[in-house]
C-alpha positions as CSV (number, residue, x, y, z in Angstrom):
1,X,-8.7,-10.1,-22.9
2,X,-8.0,-11.7,-26.3
3,X,-4.8,-9.5,-26.5
4,X,-3.5,-11.2,-23.4
5,X,-4.3,-14.7,-24.6
6,X,-0.7,-14.9,-25.9
7,X,0.4,-15.4,-22.3
8,X,-1.4,-18.8,-22.2
9,X,0.7,-20.3,-25.0
10,X,3.4,-21.7,-22.8
11,X,0.7,-23.4,-20.8
12,X,-1.2,-25.1,-23.6
13,X,-0.9,-28.5,-22.0
14,X,-2.5,-27.3,-18.8
15,X,-5.2,-25.3,-20.6
16,X,-6.2,-28.4,-22.7
17,X,-5.8,-31.2,-20.2
18,X,-7.1,-29.4,-17.1
19,X,-10.7,-28.9,-18.4
20,X,-10.6,-32.5,-19.7
21,X,-10.0,-33.8,-16.2
22,X,-12.7,-31.5,-14.9
23,X,-15.0,-32.9,-17.5
24,X,-14.3,-36.5,-16.3
25,X,-15.3,-35.3,-12.8
26,X,-18.5,-33.8,-14.1
27,X,-19.4,-37.0,-16.0
28,X,-19.0,-39.1,-12.8
29,X,-21.0,-36.5,-11.0
30,X,-23.9,-37.0,-13.5
31,X,-23.7,-40.8,-13.1
32,X,-24.1,-40.6,-9.3
33,X,-27.9,-39.8,-9.2
34,X,-28.4,-42.8,-11.5
35,X,-26.5,-45.1,-9.2
36,X,-28.5,-43.7,-6.2
37,X,-31.7,-44.3,-8.1
38,X,-30.7,-47.9,-8.8
39,X,-29.7,-48.4,-5.2
40,X,-33.1,-47.2,-4.0
41,X,-35.2,-49.1,-6.6
42,X,-33.4,-52.4,-6.3
43,X,-31.4,-52.6,-3.1
44,X,-33.7,-50.7,-0.7
45,X,-36.9,-51.9,-2.4
46,X,-35.9,-55.5,-2.4
47,X,-33.9,-55.4,0.9
48,X,-30.8,-56.6,-1.0
49,X,-28.0,-55.6,1.4
50,X,-25.3,-57.0,-0.9
51,X,-26.6,-54.9,-3.8
52,X,-26.6,-51.8,-1.6
53,X,-22.9,-52.4,-0.7
54,X,-22.1,-53.0,-4.3
55,X,-23.7,-49.8,-5.4
56,X,-22.2,-48.0,-2.4
57,X,-18.7,-49.2,-3.4
58,X,-19.4,-47.9,-7.0
59,X,-20.3,-44.5,-5.5
60,X,-17.0,-44.5,-3.5
61,X,-15.1,-45.4,-6.6
62,X,-16.8,-42.6,-8.6
63,X,-16.0,-40.2,-5.8
64,X,-12.3,-41.2,-5.6
65,X,-11.8,-41.0,-9.4
66,X,-13.7,-37.6,-9.4
67,X,-11.5,-36.3,-6.6
68,X,-8.3,-37.4,-8.4
69,X,-9.5,-35.7,-11.6
70,X,-10.4,-32.6,-9.6
71,X,-7.0,-32.4,-7.9
72,X,-5.2,-33.0,-11.2
73,X,-7.2,-30.1,-12.8
74,X,-6.6,-27.9,-9.7
75,X,-2.8,-28.5,-9.9
76,X,-2.7,-27.7,-13.6
77,X,-4.9,-24.6,-13.1
78,X,-2.6,-23.4,-10.3
79,X,0.5,-23.8,-12.4
80,X,-1.0,-22.1,-15.4
81,X,-2.6,-19.2,-13.5
82,X,0.6,-18.5,-11.4
83,X,2.7,-18.9,-14.5
84,X,0.6,-16.5,-16.5
85,X,0.6,-14.0,-13.6
86,X,4.4,-14.2,-13.3
87,X,5.0,-13.8,-17.0
88,X,2.4,-11.0,-17.3
89,X,3.9,-9.1,-14.3
90,X,7.4,-9.5,-15.7
91,X,6.3,-8.2,-19.1
92,X,4.3,-5.3,-17.7
93,X,7.3,-4.3,-15.5
94,X,9.6,-4.5,-18.5
95,X,7.3,-2.4,-20.7
96,X,6.9,0.2,-17.9
97,X,10.7,0.5,-17.9
98,X,10.7,1.3,-21.6
99,X,8.3,4.2,-21.1
100,X,9.7,7.7,-21.0
101,X,9.0,10.2,-18.2
102,X,6.2,11.6,-20.3
103,X,4.2,8.4,-20.2
104,X,5.0,7.7,-16.6
105,X,3.8,11.2,-15.7
106,X,0.5,10.6,-17.6
107,X,-0.2,7.3,-15.8
108,X,1.0,8.2,-12.3
109,X,2.8,5.8,-9.9
110,X,-0.3,4.6,-7.8
111,X,-2.3,3.3,-10.8
112,X,0.8,1.5,-12.3
113,X,1.3,-0.2,-8.9
114,X,-2.4,-1.2,-8.8
115,X,-2.2,-2.6,-12.4
116,X,1.0,-4.5,-11.5
117,X,-0.7,-6.1,-8.4
118,X,-4.5,-6.1,-8.2
119,X,-5.3,-6.2,-11.9
120,X,-2.8,-9.0,-12.6
121,X,-4.2,-10.9,-9.6
122,X,-7.6,-10.7,-11.3
123,X,-6.1,-12.1,-14.5
124,X,-4.6,-15.0,-12.5
125,X,-8.0,-15.8,-11.0
126,X,-9.6,-15.7,-14.4
127,X,-7.1,-18.2,-15.8
128,X,-7.7,-20.5,-12.9
129,X,-11.4,-20.3,-13.3
130,X,-11.1,-20.8,-17.1
131,X,-9.4,-24.1,-16.6
132,X,-11.4,-25.3,-13.6
133,X,-15.0,-24.3,-14.2
134,X,-15.7,-22.8,-17.7
135,X,-16.2,-26.3,-19.2
136,X,-17.5,-28.0,-16.1
137,X,-20.4,-25.7,-15.1
138,X,-22.2,-25.5,-18.5
139,X,-21.6,-29.2,-19.0
140,X,-23.3,-30.0,-15.7
141,X,-26.3,-27.8,-16.6
142,X,-26.8,-29.3,-20.1
143,X,-25.9,-32.9,-18.9
144,X,-28.3,-32.7,-16.0
145,X,-31.1,-31.7,-18.3
146,X,-30.3,-34.5,-20.8
147,X,-30.1,-37.1,-18.0
148,X,-33.4,-36.0,-16.6
149,X,-35.0,-36.2,-20.1
150,X,-33.5,-39.7,-20.4
151,X,-35.3,-40.7,-17.2
152,X,-38.7,-39.1,-17.9
153,X,-39.3,-36.8,-20.8
154,X,-42.5,-35.4,-19.6
155,X,-41.3,-34.5,-16.1
156,X,-38.1,-33.0,-17.5
157,X,-40.2,-30.2,-19.0
158,X,-39.8,-28.7,-15.5
159,X,-36.1,-28.4,-16.1
160,X,-36.7,-26.7,-19.4
161,X,-38.9,-24.1,-17.7
162,X,-36.6,-23.6,-14.6
163,X,-33.3,-23.1,-16.3
164,X,-34.3,-20.1,-18.5
165,X,-35.9,-18.5,-15.4
166,X,-32.7,-18.8,-13.4
167,X,-30.7,-17.6,-16.4
168,X,-32.9,-14.5,-16.6
169,X,-32.3,-13.7,-12.9
170,X,-28.5,-14.1,-13.5
171,X,-28.7,-11.8,-16.5
172,X,-30.7,-9.1,-14.7
173,X,-28.3,-9.1,-11.7
174,X,-25.1,-9.2,-13.7
175,X,-26.3,-6.4,-16.1
176,X,-26.7,-4.1,-13.1
177,X,-23.5,-5.0,-11.3
178,X,-21.0,-5.4,-14.1
179,X,-20.6,-1.6,-14.8
180,X,-19.4,-1.1,-11.2
181,X,-16.3,-3.2,-11.5
182,X,-14.4,-0.7,-13.6
183,X,-15.4,2.0,-11.1
184,X,-14.1,-0.1,-8.2
185,X,-10.7,-0.4,-9.8
186,X,-10.5,3.4,-10.2
187,X,-11.5,3.7,-6.5
188,X,-8.8,1.3,-5.6
189,X,-6.3,3.5,-7.5
190,X,-7.4,6.4,-5.4
191,X,-6.9,4.5,-2.1
192,X,-3.4,3.4,-3.4
193,X,-2.6,7.0,-4.3
194,X,-3.4,8.4,-0.8
195,X,-1.6,5.5,0.9
196,X,1.5,6.0,-1.2
197,X,1.5,9.8,-0.5
198,X,1.1,9.3,3.2
199,X,3.8,6.6,3.5
200,X,6.3,8.5,1.4
201,X,5.4,11.9,2.9
202,X,5.0,10.7,6.5
203,X,7.5,13.2,7.9
204,X,5.8,16.1,6.1
205,X,2.4,15.0,7.4
206,X,3.6,14.8,11.0
207,X,5.6,18.0,10.7
208,X,2.4,19.9,9.8
209,X,0.3,17.8,12.2
210,X,-2.0,16.7,9.4
211,X,-2.5,13.2,10.6
212,X,-6.2,13.7,11.3
213,X,-6.8,15.5,8.0
214,X,-5.0,12.8,6.1
215,X,-6.9,10.1,8.1
216,X,-10.2,11.8,7.0
217,X,-9.0,11.8,3.4
218,X,-8.1,8.2,3.5
219,X,-11.3,7.2,5.3
220,X,-13.3,9.1,2.7
221,X,-11.6,7.2,-0.2
222,X,-12.1,3.9,1.6
223,X,-15.7,4.7,2.3
224,X,-16.2,5.6,-1.4
225,X,-14.7,2.2,-2.4
226,X,-16.7,0.4,0.3
227,X,-20.0,2.0,-0.9
228,X,-19.4,0.8,-4.5
229,X,-18.4,-2.6,-3.3
230,X,-21.4,-2.9,-0.9
231,X,-23.7,-1.9,-3.8
232,X,-22.4,-4.7,-5.9
233,X,-22.6,-7.0,-2.9
234,X,-26.3,-6.1,-2.4
235,X,-27.0,-6.8,-6.1
236,X,-25.2,-10.2,-5.9
237,X,-27.0,-11.0,-2.6
238,X,-30.3,-11.0,-4.5
239,X,-28.9,-13.7,-6.9
240,X,-28.8,-16.7,-4.5
241,X,-32.2,-16.3,-2.8
242,X,-34.0,-15.9,-6.1
243,X,-32.1,-18.7,-7.7
244,X,-32.8,-21.0,-4.7
245,X,-36.5,-19.9,-4.7
246,X,-37.0,-20.8,-8.4
247,X,-35.1,-24.1,-8.1
248,X,-36.8,-25.2,-4.9
249,X,-40.2,-24.4,-6.5
250,X,-39.0,-26.7,-9.3
251,X,-38.1,-29.4,-6.7
252,X,-41.7,-29.0,-5.2
253,X,-43.1,-29.5,-8.7
254,X,-40.9,-32.6,-9.3
255,X,-41.9,-34.1,-6.0
256,X,-45.6,-33.3,-6.6
257,X,-45.9,-34.7,-10.1
258,X,-43.2,-37.3,-9.5
259,X,-45.3,-38.7,-6.6
260,X,-48.4,-38.8,-8.9
261,X,-46.4,-40.7,-11.5
262,X,-44.9,-43.1,-8.9
263,X,-48.5,-43.9,-7.7
264,X,-49.4,-44.4,-11.4
265,X,-46.4,-46.8,-11.8
266,X,-44.8,-44.8,-14.6
267,X,-41.8,-43.8,-12.4
268,X,-39.9,-45.2,-9.5
269,X,-39.0,-43.6,-6.2
270,X,-35.3,-43.7,-7.1
271,X,-36.0,-41.9,-10.4
272,X,-37.7,-39.1,-8.5
273,X,-34.7,-38.8,-6.1
274,X,-32.4,-38.7,-9.2
275,X,-34.5,-35.8,-10.6
276,X,-34.1,-33.9,-7.3
277,X,-30.4,-34.5,-7.4
278,X,-30.1,-33.3,-11.0
279,X,-32.1,-30.1,-10.0
280,X,-29.6,-29.4,-7.2
281,X,-26.7,-30.0,-9.6
282,X,-28.2,-27.4,-11.9
283,X,-28.6,-25.0,-9.0
284,X,-25.0,-25.3,-8.0
285,X,-23.8,-25.1,-11.6
286,X,-25.8,-21.9,-12.3
287,X,-24.4,-20.3,-9.1
288,X,-20.9,-21.2,-10.4
289,X,-21.8,-19.6,-13.7
290,X,-22.9,-16.4,-11.9
291,X,-19.5,-16.3,-10.1
292,X,-17.7,-16.9,-13.4
293,X,-19.5,-13.9,-14.9
294,X,-18.3,-11.8,-12.0
295,X,-14.7,-13.1,-12.2
296,X,-14.5,-12.6,-16.0
297,X,-16.1,-9.2,-15.8
298,X,-13.5,-8.1,-13.3
299,X,-10.8,-9.7,-15.4
300,X,-12.1,-7.9,-18.5
301,X,-11.9,-4.6,-16.7
302,X,-8.4,-5.4,-15.5
303,X,-7.3,-6.6,-18.9
304,X,-8.4,-3.3,-20.4
305,X,-6.2,-1.5,-17.9
306,X,-3.2,-3.8,-18.5
307,X,-3.6,-3.4,-22.3
308,X,-3.7,0.3,-21.9
309,X,-0.1,0.1,-20.5
310,X,1.0,-2.3,-23.3
311,X,-0.7,0.0,-25.9
312,X,1.2,3.0,-24.7
313,X,4.3,3.4,-26.8
314,X,7.3,5.3,-25.4
315,X,7.7,8.7,-26.9
316,X,11.5,8.3,-26.5
317,X,12.6,5.5,-28.7
318,X,16.1,4.1,-29.0
319,X,18.2,5.4,-31.9
320,X,20.4,3.4,-34.2
321,X,21.7,0.1,-32.8
322,X,25.1,0.8,-34.3
323,X,27.7,2.8,-32.4
324,X,27.5,6.5,-33.3
325,X,30.7,8.3,-34.1
326,X,31.2,11.8,-32.6
327,X,31.7,14.8,-35.0
328,X,35.2,16.0,-34.7
329,X,35.5,19.6,-33.4
330,X,31.7,19.8,-32.6
331,X,30.6,21.4,-29.3
332,X,30.0,19.0,-26.5
333,X,26.3,20.0,-26.2
334,X,24.2,22.0,-28.6
335,X,20.6,23.2,-28.4
336,X,19.3,24.4,-31.8
337,X,16.0,26.4,-31.5
338,X,14.6,23.8,-29.0
339,X,11.0,24.1,-27.8
340,X,9.2,21.7,-25.5
341,X,5.8,21.1,-23.9
342,X,4.8,18.3,-21.6
343,X,1.7,17.2,-23.4
344,X,-0.2,18.2,-26.5
345,X,-2.1,21.5,-26.0
346,X,0.0,22.5,-23.0
347,X,1.9,25.8,-22.9
348,X,5.5,25.6,-24.0
349,X,7.8,24.9,-21.0
350,X,10.8,25.8,-23.2
351,X,10.8,28.3,-26.0
352,X,13.4,28.7,-28.7
353,X,16.4,27.6,-26.7
354,X,19.7,28.0,-28.6
355,X,23.2,27.7,-27.1
356,X,26.4,25.6,-27.3
357,X,28.6,24.2,-24.5
358,X,32.2,23.4,-25.3
359,X,34.1,20.4,-24.0
360,X,35.3,20.9,-20.5
361,X,33.2,24.0,-20.0
362,X,31.2,24.5,-16.8
363,X,27.8,26.0,-17.3
364,X,25.5,27.2,-14.5
365,X,21.7,27.4,-15.1
366,X,19.8,29.7,-12.7
367,X,16.3,31.2,-12.7
368,X,13.2,31.5,-10.7
369,X,11.0,28.6,-9.6
370,X,9.1,27.2,-12.6
371,X,11.5,28.7,-15.2
372,X,12.1,25.2,-16.6
373,X,15.7,24.8,-15.6
374,X,15.4,21.1,-14.9
375,X,13.3,20.5,-18.0
376,X,16.1,21.9,-20.1
377,X,18.8,19.5,-18.7
378,X,16.4,16.5,-18.9
379,X,16.4,16.8,-22.7
380,X,20.1,16.0,-22.8
381,X,19.9,12.4,-21.7
382,X,16.5,12.1,-23.4
383,X,14.4,11.8,-20.3
384,X,12.1,13.8,-22.6
385,X,12.3,14.6,-26.3
386,X,12.1,18.1,-27.6
387,X,9.0,18.9,-29.6
388,X,10.8,21.3,-31.9
389,X,14.4,21.8,-32.7
390,X,17.4,19.6,-32.0
391,X,19.6,18.7,-29.1
392,X,23.1,17.5,-30.0
393,X,25.8,15.8,-28.1
394,X,29.3,15.8,-29.7
395,X,27.6,17.0,-33.0
396,X,25.1,14.1,-33.1
397,X,21.4,14.4,-32.6
398,X,20.6,12.7,-29.3
399,X,17.8,10.9,-31.0
400,X,20.3,9.1,-33.3
401,X,22.3,7.6,-30.4
402,X,21.7,4.2,-29.0
403,X,20.4,5.1,-25.5
404,X,23.1,3.0,-23.8
405,X,25.8,5.0,-25.6
406,X,24.3,8.3,-24.8
407,X,23.8,7.5,-21.2
408,X,27.4,6.2,-21.0
409,X,28.6,9.7,-21.8
410,X,26.4,11.3,-19.1
411,X,26.4,11.2,-15.3
412,X,23.2,12.8,-13.9
413,X,22.1,13.7,-10.5
414,X,18.3,14.4,-10.7
415,X,16.3,16.1,-8.1
416,X,15.1,13.9,-5.3
417,X,18.3,12.3,-4.0
418,X,16.9,8.8,-4.3
419,X,19.0,5.9,-3.0
420,X,17.9,2.3,-3.3
421,X,17.9,-0.4,-0.6
422,X,21.1,-2.4,-0.5
423,X,24.6,-1.1,0.3
424,X,26.6,2.0,-0.5
425,X,28.7,0.0,-2.9
426,X,25.7,-1.3,-4.8
427,X,24.3,2.2,-5.1
428,X,27.6,3.6,-6.3
429,X,28.0,0.9,-9.0
430,X,24.7,1.7,-10.7
431,X,26.3,3.6,-13.5
432,X,29.3,1.3,-13.7
433,X,28.6,-2.2,-12.4
434,X,32.3,-3.3,-12.6
435,X,33.7,-0.2,-10.8
436,X,36.6,-1.0,-8.5
437,X,36.9,0.2,-4.9
438,X,39.5,2.7,-6.0
439,X,37.1,4.2,-8.5
440,X,34.3,4.3,-5.9
441,X,36.5,6.1,-3.3
442,X,37.7,8.6,-5.9
443,X,34.1,9.5,-6.7
444,X,33.3,9.8,-3.0
445,X,36.3,12.0,-2.5
446,X,35.2,14.4,-5.2
447,X,31.6,14.3,-3.9
448,X,32.8,15.2,-0.4
449,X,31.3,12.0,0.9
450,X,34.5,9.9,1.6
451,X,34.9,11.2,5.2
452,X,31.5,10.1,6.6
453,X,31.5,6.8,4.6
454,X,34.9,5.9,6.2
455,X,33.4,6.6,9.6
456,X,30.7,3.9,9.0
457,X,31.6,0.5,10.5
458,X,31.1,-1.3,7.2
459,X,32.4,1.5,4.9
460,X,31.3,0.8,1.3
461,X,29.3,-2.2,2.6
462,X,27.2,-0.1,4.9
463,X,23.5,-0.8,4.4
464,X,21.2,1.7,2.7
465,X,17.5,1.5,3.8
466,X,14.7,2.2,1.3
467,X,15.1,5.7,-0.1
468,X,18.3,6.2,1.9
469,X,16.2,7.0,5.0
470,X,19.1,6.1,7.3
471,X,21.2,9.0,5.9
472,X,20.7,12.8,6.3
473,X,19.6,14.9,3.4
474,X,23.2,16.2,2.8
475,X,24.7,12.7,3.0
476,X,22.1,11.3,0.5
477,X,22.9,14.2,-1.8
478,X,26.6,13.6,-1.7
479,X,26.1,9.9,-2.3
480,X,24.0,10.5,-5.4
481,X,26.6,12.9,-6.7
482,X,29.3,10.2,-6.1
483,X,27.1,7.7,-8.0
484,X,27.0,10.0,-11.0
485,X,30.8,10.6,-10.9
486,X,31.8,6.9,-10.9
487,X,33.5,6.1,-14.2
488,X,34.3,9.7,-14.9
489,X,31.5,10.7,-17.3
490,X,32.2,13.1,-20.2
491,X,29.1,15.2,-19.2
492,X,28.1,15.8,-15.6
493,X,24.6,17.2,-14.9
494,X,23.9,18.3,-11.4
495,X,20.2,19.2,-11.1
496,X,19.9,21.3,-7.9
497,X,22.1,18.7,-6.3
498,X,23.6,20.9,-3.6
499,X,20.5,22.3,-2.0
500,X,21.0,20.3,1.2
501,X,24.7,21.1,1.4
502,X,26.2,23.9,3.5
503,X,28.1,26.6,1.6
504,X,31.5,25.3,2.7
505,X,30.8,21.8,1.5
506,X,29.2,23.1,-1.7
507,X,32.3,25.2,-2.4
508,X,34.6,22.3,-1.8
509,X,32.5,20.1,-4.1
510,X,32.7,22.7,-6.9
511,X,36.5,23.0,-6.5
512,X,36.9,19.2,-6.6
513,X,34.8,18.9,-9.7
514,X,36.8,21.6,-11.4
515,X,40.1,19.8,-10.6
516,X,39.0,16.5,-12.1
517,X,41.3,15.2,-14.8
518,X,40.1,15.3,-17.6
519,X,37.6,18.0,-16.7
520,X,34.1,16.9,-17.7
521,X,31.6,19.2,-19.2
522,X,29.5,20.3,-16.2
523,X,25.9,21.6,-16.2
524,X,24.9,22.8,-12.8
525,X,21.2,23.7,-12.1
526,X,20.9,25.7,-8.9
527,X,18.9,28.3,-7.1
528,X,22.1,29.5,-5.4
529,X,24.1,32.3,-7.0
530,X,27.1,31.1,-4.9
531,X,27.0,27.7,-6.6
532,X,26.9,28.9,-10.2
533,X,29.1,32.0,-9.7
534,X,32.3,30.0,-10.2
535,X,31.1,28.5,-13.5
536,X,32.6,29.5,-16.9
537,X,29.2,30.6,-18.1
538,X,25.8,31.2,-16.5
539,X,22.5,30.8,-18.4
540,X,19.7,32.8,-16.8
541,X,16.2,31.5,-17.4
542,X,12.8,33.1,-17.1
543,X,9.5,31.5,-18.1
544,X,11.2,28.9,-20.3
545,X,13.5,31.3,-22.2
546,X,17.1,32.2,-21.8
547,X,17.2,35.8,-20.8
548,X,20.9,36.0,-20.0
549,X,24.1,34.2,-21.1
550,X,27.6,35.1,-19.8
551,X,29.9,35.3,-16.8
552,X,28.8,36.5,-13.4
553,X,30.2,40.0,-13.6
554,X,28.7,40.7,-17.1
555,X,25.3,39.4,-16.1
556,X,25.3,41.4,-12.9
557,X,25.6,44.5,-15.1
558,X,23.4,43.7,-18.0
559,X,20.7,41.1,-16.9
560,X,17.9,42.4,-14.8
561,X,16.6,38.9,-13.9
562,X,20.1,37.9,-12.7
563,X,20.4,41.1,-10.6
564,X,17.1,40.4,-8.9
565,X,18.2,36.8,-8.0
566,X,21.7,38.0,-6.8
567,X,20.4,40.8,-4.6
568,X,17.8,38.6,-3.1
569,X,20.5,36.2,-1.8
570,X,23.4,38.6,-1.0
571,X,24.4,42.1,-0.5
572,X,25.6,44.3,-3.4
573,X,29.1,44.1,-2.1
574,X,29.1,40.3,-1.8
575,X,27.7,40.0,-5.3
576,X,30.4,42.2,-6.8
577,X,33.2,40.6,-4.8
């Protein structure tokens, strides 16, 4: 948690003054039993009504000042805790956006969501408790003991015996329950994972009639979380009864020996009542301490999870801040003996990849499922970094580019066809925020999306629901292609971006791209032979290696892998046509 203390710096005033106001409240609370004792010993004993009203007024004044101090502290605690939570959430979100796909794959989306929400909420609660109760609770315990000793040193020995016993009970209960808090956060991650899978994959679940199976899986995860939470609840349930038992025994002892001392004339009735009040204050303060231990233990577990995100450094780091100059005459894209694996110790997804792509050339990449076609093109915009070898764009190592300059050259359509909530215009302007309507319509025309967008009542201002759920698969795919085309990128990467398109639309899309002026360098990843057949070159991949490189006719004669793919999709006559 110390690593996250830096987020408290903007709220130093609240962190310092808040506990001070709470301390004022605690001081007044410790004075109350003395005033009560005085009221009983003087006012009640001597039937002095005016004295009772006087002391009663003093109690009201102490209560009002204490309440004002408490509300002031509460306000400061709220501002500081909400401020820290907002700053922390903003910083975590920013850091997550700096991570490469490699780190995001390692964490997984559900746990990052949980850390952004539940874990940061725990930190907010800890900050609020830090300001409100960390000073007050121990001060009340120590202050009550001191005030009791001031009244009667001998009888105060009961306090010195009771407090360690209650502290021992607290320690035993907390030592058993604390280890479960980290487990609970992991169980929460599991529930979040299943929830996200079912919400995002609701159509698949219903298509396969798996509602009951998924309900059982969700119930099992919830039951697992509940079992751990109930176990902690049972442990904590022991705390209050044992604490009350010990403290009530202490009150019995005080009343017993206090009565003896009252009869002997060494104590007054009011002082005995004050002793009982101080014992109750200790009880409440120790219960608060127990709750603080729970809160800060949860916060410590959450802080460790948040720090894990902060401590994770992106494997893809920005290159030089200065603008990089292209090497004249260099190929547009070059792979030099590139190998890649997703994590240390894993098998190589790409092995010794070596090829050049010239400016304006169209290259199709085809291969069986799992042949690492998408992995290869993801190295160009540095979604991942190669483990060995070099990837160059315009003769410059992609690692030397400022990321903004590299991405400005590239328009990419990744798998997934993801659209964001908003409007069509807002989605199309992602790559180029200042794009004009003319540029947007030009991109839509090329992507074969202009016709259906014109038919929408609001055109470019038509709403897009989350994930683009209000459009068909083919429409979403064409809109994502148009988004990549806005601004006319020098390199266009289409990663299986025509899978939802019919053959006629796919063919029209390929023709439109080839007629763009100037013609971008196009990399097309596809499972369809008909899609890559028109490309200037075709790279055939198998198990992470390039096993064929050439035009369609040449590969059909010489490349066995390409032949197998072709003849699985079309007849021999169609393939040779």
